[in-house]
N, C-alpha and C positions, 0 to 999 in steps of 0.2 A: 419464407422458410416453409420446410414442407415436413408431410410425414412420409415414413419409406411408404412400398405402395403393398407391403403383407400387412401393415396397421390400418391402413388406408380401408383392405380389403373387409379386416376384422371388425373396422368400426361398421362398415355401411353392412356386414352381415347381422352383426349386434343390432342395428337399427332396423332391419328388415324382420329379425324375429321378433323383436320388440312390436313392430305394428302387427303381425300374424297373432299374437299373444294378445293385441287391444282388439282387433276384431274376433277372436274367438273366445273370450273374457268378459261378462258383462262388466262396466263401470264399475258396479257398486260392490262388485267382488275385488277391486284395486287394495292393495293394500292403504292405509293411512299414516303408516309410520314408515320412513325409510334410515338406512343406517349408512353415511358414506364414510371412508375412509382415507383421506389423505397424507402422503408420508411426505416429508420433506428435510432440506438438507442444504448446506449454505458452506462457500470457504472451502473447496472440496480440494483444491488448486494441486491436482493430479496425485491425491496421495493414493497411489496405486496399492502401495504395500501395506501390511498390516504393522503394528509396532507395538512392544511389551510383551511380558510374560504373564499372564493369558493374552493373546494378543486380541488388539482392541482397534477397530477400523478396518479398513485396506478394502480395496474394492470386492474382491469376493468376498469376504464377510459380508457388507453392508448387501452385495446382493442376495445373497443368502437370506438375510434380515427380511429384505422385501419381499423374497419370495414366499416366508412363512406370513408374514402378515395379511398378504393377497391370500394365500390359503385360508384365513382366517374369516377375511370377508373382500369377497370379489368384488363391491362396489370402493374398488381401490383407485386412487389417482397418486401420480409421483410427480414430485415438483422440485425444483433448486431455487436459491434466492440469490445466483450468482458467485461468479469469480470460480467456475468450475474448474478454468484453466490459466495458466496466467503463475509467473514465481513458483512453480512448480519443481520439485525433484529430478534428479537428473533421467531416472528414469522414464520420465515423461517429455520433459524438455528436450531433450536430444534429441524425440521425433516429431517436436513443435506438437505435442499434448495431444496427436493423433490418439495414442492408446486410451488416452483420457477420454476421449467422444467417444471414441468405438465400447468402452465400456459403459457412457453414460446411455448411446442406444442398444446396448445389451439388455439393460434394466427398465426397457422403455421408459425412460424419462419423457413423461406426457408434455412440459413445457419448463423454461427456464425464464428467470430476469437476465438481463446481462449484469455484469458487475463491471466493474472499472477496469479490472486485470482482461477482462474478455477484450479490452482495448488496445492493449500493451502493443501489439504489434502495429496495432493504425485501424481505423474504422475500413477500411477497403479491404484487411487481413479478414475482420469479423463478416464483414459482408460478402466476402467472396471464398476464402478455403473452408472457414471454421462455418460459414452456413452451408457448404456443399457437402461436409463432413458430417452435420450435426441431423439426426431422424426427429429432431422435434423445433418447434419456434422460441427462438430467444426472444424477449419483450423487452422494450425500451421506450415506454408511452412519453417519457419526458424528454429523448433524446430527439431533435429535429437537423435538417439539413436544408437548408432555401426556403424556411419560413413552414417546411411541410414535416410532418413525421419522418422519420428516418428508417425506423423498426417496426416491427408487427408492435400493436398497443395493447391490444389483449387475445385471447384464444378460449374458445367455449370448449368444454368436454361435455357428453352427455351421460350421465350412468344412471341406470336404472329409469330412466326415464326424468331425471332431474339435471337442469342445465348449471356448470358451472362453469361458470366464468371466472378467468384469472385477469390480470393488472399486474403488468411492470415496470418499476423504474428501478434506476439507479442513482444513487448518491450525487450530488448537484456538485460537490467537489473534484468530481473526473477532471478537468480540464486539469488540477494542480496533480496530478495522481500520474497521469501519461504524459509521453511525448506529444507536447500541441503539433508538433509536426505532425503526428498522424491522424490528429483528429481537425485539423484544418476546415472550416468551413460549419462544421459542427455545433450545436446548441444544447446545451441540457439545462433546460428550466424547473422551475418550481416543482417537485415530484409529489407536493400535496395534491396542489391544482390539477395536475395533468392527469391523478391516480383518482380525484373525484371527478372528473371530468368524462375518463371513461368508464368508470363505473355508473354511473349516470346512464350512459350511452347503452351499458350491457343490459342494467335493470329494465331499461325502455323496449330493449329486443327479447325481455321474458326469461333474461338468468334469473334461477330461482336462488339462487347462492352466489356470492364474488369473496375472491383470494385477493387479497394485496401480494404481491411476491415483491419487495424492498431491498433491495440491494441498501439497505441505510440502519444503522444500527445504533442500541444505546452501550458506552463505556461502560456501565452500573448492569447489575444484575438484579438487583431491588428494585421492586414493582414499583412502587412509591417514585423511586428516580428515574425507573427507564421512563416513563412519560412526563420526564420534567421538559416544561414548556420551554425554557430558553435553549436545550438543544437541538440538534437539527433533525435526531429521531423525533426526541418528543415534540415536534411542531409537525410530526408526520402524525403519531398516535393521538394527538388531541384534536389535529384539522381533519382527519379522516373522516367520510361524511357517513351515515348512518347507510349507505349502500353499500357499503365493506362491511361482509361480516366478521373476516380472519385478515389478520397480520403474519407473512411469514418474514422474516428481515437478517440482515447479514453484514458482512463488511468487516465488524467490531472483535468476531471471534469471539464473540461471550455467548454462553449458555444463559437461558432465561425463558420463563413460559407464565404469563402473567393473563390475567382478563380484568377488563373494565368494561362499566354500565355507560352504554351510550344511548341518550335519547331517541328514542322513534326505532332503535332496532329491534326490541323485543326479547333479546338475550346480549348475555355480557361478551362483548369481542375479545378474541384471543389473539394473544400477542406473542409470538415465541420467538426464540433462534436458537441454534444448534450448535454451538461451539466451532469449529474447527475440522477441516480435515477429515469429515465421514466419519470421528469419534461416538458423534451421536446423530441419534436419529429422533426428528421432529413426529408427531403424531397427533391430528386434528382427527377428533370422533363427533360426525356432526348428525344431528338427528332432524329431520324434515317432519312434520305431523301436515297433511296436506296440503303439503306442497311448500311449505313455508317452515324456514330455520327457528327450529323452539331453543334449543342447545346447543353447543361445542362443548368436548371434553377439551384438553390440549396437554399433553406432555414430551420430555425429552426422556429418549431412551438410549443408553450404551450401547453401540455395536461391536457386542463382544458372546462368547457363549454361542453362536451360529455358526451351522454346518455352510462352510464356502459355496458358492455357486463353483460346479466343475467346469463348466463355460467361461467363465469370467474370470477363472483362477489359471487356465491355463494360457489366457489372453496377457493377462499380469506375468508368465512366466516366460513367454514371448518376448514382452518386451524387453523385462531382463535382462533376457540373454544378449538381444541385440545393443542394449546399452551397456552391459559388461564389456562385449567385443570392446567398442569404443576407450570405456571409462575405464575400465582397468590396467590403459598403459601408463606406465610413469613418465612424469614428466620431469621431478626433480626430486629437491630434499628441504626440511627444513629442520631447526635446531630447537624448537619451543611451541608452542600453541601461540597463535596469530589470532586472536579472539576480537568479537563485538563487545562493546561496554554491557554491563549486565546491569541488573536490579538486584536487590537481595537477594530474590526466592530463583535468581538463575535464568529469569526472562529478558530475551533481549531488550537493552535501553536505547533508541535512537537520540537520549538527550542529553548526550556525555559523552566524549572523547574517548576515542576506542585508536586500539594499536592496529585492528585489520583496516578500520577507515582511512588510518594514515600511512599505511603501508599500499595500501590500493593506491592509495594519490603518489605516493611515491613509484610505485610503476607506472603509472599512466605519466608523470613527469620524464623518468629516464628514457620512456620508451617515445617519445615527444621531443623531448630536448633539443636534439639537434635541429639546423637552419632549416634543412630539406622535411622536415617530418614536424613540422611546424613553428621550430624555435621556443620550445616554452620555458617558461623562468620560473611557473607556478601552477599546481595543480588542485582540484578542487573533488572531491567524492560524495555522495549523496548517502545518509544510513541506510536508505529504502532500498537501495540497491544491492547490500549485502545481506545474502539471505543466510549464510551458514560461517560457521566459524571454521579455521583450519588447524586442526589437530595431529600434534606429534602422531599420536598413538606410540607403539614398540618403537616401529624403528626408523620415524620421518619421513617415510616415503609419501610425497604428493602425486595422486593420480588425475588424468584428465577430468574425472570424476569428482573428486574433491573440490577442484577449482571452478568445475559447473556448477555445484552446489551455492559457492559464496558469490558468482556472480554469475546468474541464469539467464538474465536478459538480453544479452549477447548486444548492447548497444553500441553505437558509434563512438569513436573518439572525436572531438574537435578541437581545436588550436585557436583562440579566439583571442582579440586587441580588445581589453579593458583600461580604464583609465582608474589610478588609485583611488578616486572617488568611489567609481563601482564596485571594487573589490569590495570597499568600504560598506558599501551598501546592500551588497550580496551576506556578507558578514553579519549586520544588523537585521537581514531578512532570515536567520536563524531562529528569532523569536517572531512563531508565524502570527499571523492575522486572526483576529478573534474570531470566537468559533472554529475554528481548525479542530480535527481530530487531535493534533499532536501538537499543543506549544512551543516544542522547542525541538529544533532536528537540526541537531550539532555536523557540519561539515569536515571531511578529515581532508586535511590540509599535506601538501609535501614539503619535507625536509628544507630548512633554509627560509621556510616562511614563518612566522610566530607573531602572535598577537595578543595583547592585553586586553580583559572584557571586566565589565560591571554589570551585571545582570539587574543592579538595584537602579542603574539609571533609567533617565527618562529614554523611551523608542526614539531612537535614532542615535543614542549618544552612547549606547551602552558597548562599542568597542572605543577604548581607550588610544589605542595607540598600533603600529603595525611595521612590521621589518621584514628584508626580506637580505638575507647573508648581512645580517646587522646593520645595515643602511635602512634608514626612516623611507617605508611607502610616501612617495608623493603624489599629493590627490590629484595635482594635475597631468602626471607623466604616466606612461601608459606602457603597460605590460603584457606579455602572451602569456595565458592562460589556458587550462587543457580540462576540459571537460565533459562528460558524457552526454551524447545529442539528446539526453531527458533533460538535465537541466541545462543544456545552450538550447532548450528551446523555453525556461521560464518553469520547467515542473517544479516540483514541492515549493510553489511560492515564491522561487528564485527570480524574481523577472527582472534584478540586476544582470543574473548572469544572461539572461535573454538578450540582453544591450549589446552582446560582443560583435564586432567587427573585424573583417579581413580573417574569415573563417577558411582554416586547412585541416581536409581531412588526409588520414593515411588510408584509409582503406580497408583498415584492420576495427576490429570491435574490442571492447573493454574485455572481452573474453579469450580472443586470439593474443590480444597482446600481456595479457597475465601470464599464458600458458609461454607465450616467449621469453619471457623477464624471469620464472622459474627452471623454464631450462639453461638460461644462460646464465645466472647466475648462483645457483645453488651450489653449498647447501646452504640455505637463506635464514640470515637472524633480523628480526624484523627490529626496527628502531622503537624503544619503548618509553622515549621521552615524553613530554609533555609540551605539545604545542602551541594551547592557547590555555592561556595564564590570567589565573583570579586577579583582578588588582590588589585584592589585600597581601596575596602574594607575591606579587612582582616587585623587584629593585626599583629606586626609583630611576629615575631618567638619569642615565649619566655617572649612577650612584654607585660604583665600585662593587655593584654584585657579582662581577664576572659575566655578567650576560651580554648577550649582542644587542641588546636594545634599545636604541635609542630614542624610538618612537615616534611619534606623527608631528612635523613642525607645528608648533604651539602656537595658537591665537589666544586671542581674546583675554582674559579674567589670568589666563596664566601667562602672557606675553606683560599684560600688567604689573603681575605679581613681579617677575625675571626685570623688569624693568626697575623698580623700585627700589629690589634689592640692590641690584648694578648701581645705584644713584647713591644708595646709604655708603654701600661699601666702599665708590668715591670720594664721598663727603668726608668718610674717615680717614680714607689715606692721605687727602689734604691735610686736613687737620692733624694728625699724626707727623707729618711732613715740617708743618708749621713750627709746631712744638719740639721737636726734634732739631732744627735749625734753633730757636732760640736757645736749647739748651747747650749746643757748640758754642754760641756765643758768651755764654756766662762762662763757661769752661775756661776760656782765652783771655778772659778780662782779668788786668792784676787784682788783688784782692785790698789794694788799697784805694 
């Protein structure tokens, strides 16, 4: 990964001037104190346009803020902790995030960690197309291929004679967050171990200051909780060696600025994360005395009220014009909002059933149910693949841009054969492994399939029963199930879905199928009925509740209970028949 020729020339010129200055100035006249500024952001996700009034964030305003900060202190470096691209809004996604990478080049981003979303289109795309477009190095010290580092591990910049080293790592959960097929042969090692290894190497090579760019972060914002050693990020904070002076974090889209004492470091270590989407800019003010770091001040500042950079503004305007041409085309209509599940504060909730999740599953089922297109009987949709809501607005019109905002990944659709037992296992895996960033991920399911669950039951026993069109799912039976390529590779820890056999593809991806469905079926009214029922709300099996849920075949204790009840009823019937016969005999006997 390389710098642009212009920036390489600038760096060489600066080094030459520094050398000339060193020859012309006595060593005793060199300043004892140096102030370096490092500006950082994370999880930008192609958010090129500002939002709100007054406008917050946006590429042009973020660039303008960086310009202003550089004017205050020329000893400035600009960094990112990853997820610059991927899961982007339509303006960037429709052009495969090329405008976002051009923006990062324009602000002269010095270095970035890789985020999990940099792997959305696979390692080959990151190592090829993305690398070719980026004038900055992407670092991933814990990313290995064939037993060797697969990406650059570190980067060193010299600022006013100070050697500043950067190490980049990405969350170890990346294999469950991207399509496994795209990272075949890639290993994600422990980020703390690899960060410490590379930091020690940088120090040994003369780095005066080492900053860790970690695409991992805290779900909490309280500084005591940020360093909780039981969390993945807490392990990094507590386990990072004294060779690391500061940590820029990412991935959880939270905002915090903390500092912690570290034995042998000589100053408190700054640990910060700057929210998401370029709405905040993190700032480290680092003081070095006689070449040693003596203090670091850290804060997050809102990206608001700054003069937009005109060149970046022109880039955004051009990208918007090009996206608008494609995106403004009407595809169809909806009669009401079709939304993701929401928390009380209105934010997305991936742990609850949603109308949109089920609707997308319906779309994918309908588009693959014929024999020539997969012969699907069921479809599942992962909540993380839904990135926006479909809102009716004033006229109900749905455009290409609206649909692309809902499904920006353009995953291929795959129809596979799964047994009933594997389907049950997949539903059980909605309860994620211990330590996952989200404890539960609710799959959208297609109409005709339903299930009853008990969240309080033991792991592996939470799915009480399942039905397809009113018939109990047979654990030994086989079913054709449509899923996107992310789930078909076992993504989001749904390993059971990765076990599917007899794979069939149509050549269409999830977005093209959604477009085709909306075009053919407008105006659309999504089904809002629940397809996952809590056991306490479920009618008894065959219990006159009007439902179509006869449930799974019953075994074990349930079978014993049914047999016992049946025997009691049989005995009762025999006894009743005996006494009825005696009564008939008595009535026909003469009273004398």
